[in-house]
C-alpha positions as CSV (number, residue, x, y, z in Angstrom):
1,M,0.0,0.0,0.0
2,K,2.9,2.3,0.7
3,I,4.2,1.9,-2.9
4,V,0.8,2.9,-4.3
5,A,0.9,6.2,-2.2
6,F,4.5,6.8,-3.2
7,V,4.0,6.6,-7.0
8,P,1.5,9.5,-7.4
9,A,3.8,11.7,-5.1
10,F,6.8,10.7,-7.2
11,V,5.0,11.5,-10.5
12,L,3.9,14.9,-9.1
13,T,7.4,15.7,-8.0
14,L,8.8,14.9,-11.5
15,G,6.1,17.0,-13.1
16,A,7.0,19.9,-10.9
17,C,10.6,19.6,-11.8
18,G,9.7,19.8,-15.5
19,T,7.6,22.8,-14.9
20,V,10.3,24.7,-13.1
21,L,12.9,23.9,-15.8
22,H,10.4,25.0,-18.5
23,V,9.6,28.3,-16.8
24,N,13.3,28.9,-16.3
25,S,14.0,28.4,-20.0
26,E,11.2,30.8,-20.9
27,D,12.7,33.3,-18.5
28,A,16.1,32.9,-20.2
29,Q,14.5,33.4,-23.7
30,A,12.8,36.5,-22.5
31,I,16.1,37.9,-21.1
32,V,17.9,37.2,-24.4
33,D,15.0,38.7,-26.4
34,R,15.1,41.9,-24.3
35,R,18.9,42.3,-25.0
36,A,19.0,41.1,-28.6
37,L,15.8,41.9,-30.5
38,G,15.9,45.2,-32.3
39,T,19.7,45.6,-31.8
40,S,21.9,45.8,-34.8
41,A,24.0,42.7,-35.4
42,G,27.2,44.8,-35.2
43,E,26.3,46.2,-31.8
44,F,25.4,42.8,-30.5
45,F,28.7,41.3,-31.7
46,Q,30.7,44.2,-30.3
47,R,29.1,43.7,-26.9
48,Y,28.9,39.9,-26.7
49,G,31.6,38.6,-29.2
50,A,31.8,37.5,-32.8
51,P,29.6,34.8,-34.3
52,R,30.8,31.4,-35.3
53,S,29.2,31.5,-38.7
54,R,27.2,33.6,-41.0
55,E,24.7,32.8,-43.8
56,E,23.1,35.2,-46.2
57,A,19.7,34.5,-47.7
58,R,18.6,35.7,-51.2
59,D,16.2,38.2,-49.6
60,G,19.1,40.0,-47.8
61,T,18.5,38.6,-44.4
62,L,21.4,37.2,-42.4
63,T,21.5,34.2,-40.0
64,F,24.3,33.8,-37.5
65,A,25.4,31.0,-35.2
66,W,26.6,32.7,-32.0
67,E,27.9,31.2,-28.8
68,G,29.3,32.7,-25.6
69,G,30.2,32.0,-22.0
70,F,32.0,28.8,-22.9
71,E,33.6,27.1,-20.0
72,R,34.3,23.5,-19.3
73,V,33.4,22.1,-15.9
74,P,35.3,19.1,-14.5
75,A,33.7,15.7,-15.2
76,G,31.0,14.7,-12.8
77,V,28.7,11.7,-12.5
78,V,27.4,12.1,-16.0
79,G,30.6,13.3,-17.6
80,P,32.1,16.7,-18.6
81,E,29.6,19.6,-18.7
82,E,29.8,22.7,-20.8
83,M,28.7,26.0,-19.5
84,I,27.7,27.6,-22.8
85,C,24.9,29.7,-24.5
86,R,24.2,29.2,-28.2
87,L,21.9,31.4,-30.2
88,H,20.6,31.3,-33.7
89,L,20.4,35.0,-34.6
90,T,18.4,36.2,-37.6
91,T,18.5,39.8,-38.9
92,D,16.3,41.7,-41.3
93,R,17.8,43.4,-44.4
94,S,18.8,46.5,-42.4
95,G,20.9,44.3,-40.0
96,R,18.6,44.5,-37.0
97,I,18.1,41.3,-35.1
98,V,14.5,40.0,-35.5
99,A,14.9,36.6,-33.9
100,A,17.3,35.1,-31.3
101,P,16.1,31.7,-30.2
102,I,18.3,29.8,-27.7
103,V,19.7,26.6,-29.3
104,R,21.8,25.4,-26.3
105,D,21.6,26.7,-22.8
106,G,24.0,25.1,-20.4
107,K,23.8,25.3,-16.6
108,G,25.2,28.6,-15.3
109,T,27.2,29.2,-12.1
110,R,24.5,31.2,-10.3
111,R,21.4,30.1,-12.2
112,L,20.1,27.1,-14.1
113,S,20.6,29.1,-17.4
114,R,23.9,30.2,-18.8
115,C,22.1,32.4,-21.3
116,A,20.3,34.2,-18.5
117,E,23.6,34.8,-16.7
118,L,25.2,36.3,-19.8
119,F,22.4,38.6,-20.8
120,E,21.1,39.7,-17.4
């Protein structure tokens, strides 16, 4: 009987963890959007570092692969962990950033999100 009572509590606990992580990632995306959207790509790269790659579309828009805050953490139980934030930046024809979705968001030192730490 104790196992039956334990299972629903365990499932609820796991569900709550997923909710917290999901809300945290939304917070990180909101922080990145406040810093990046509407900014010129040149300003962004001066402030946060150069992109890894750049692609130009036929319509004049640009797409950049950007990463920052890279730091290797010693191997733990799961293996080496990377503290890194990767973004996929898209600009309009005038060079203003119109989209900055987070592609990879490693764990930070003070927060669960490395991206949130970099762009706070």
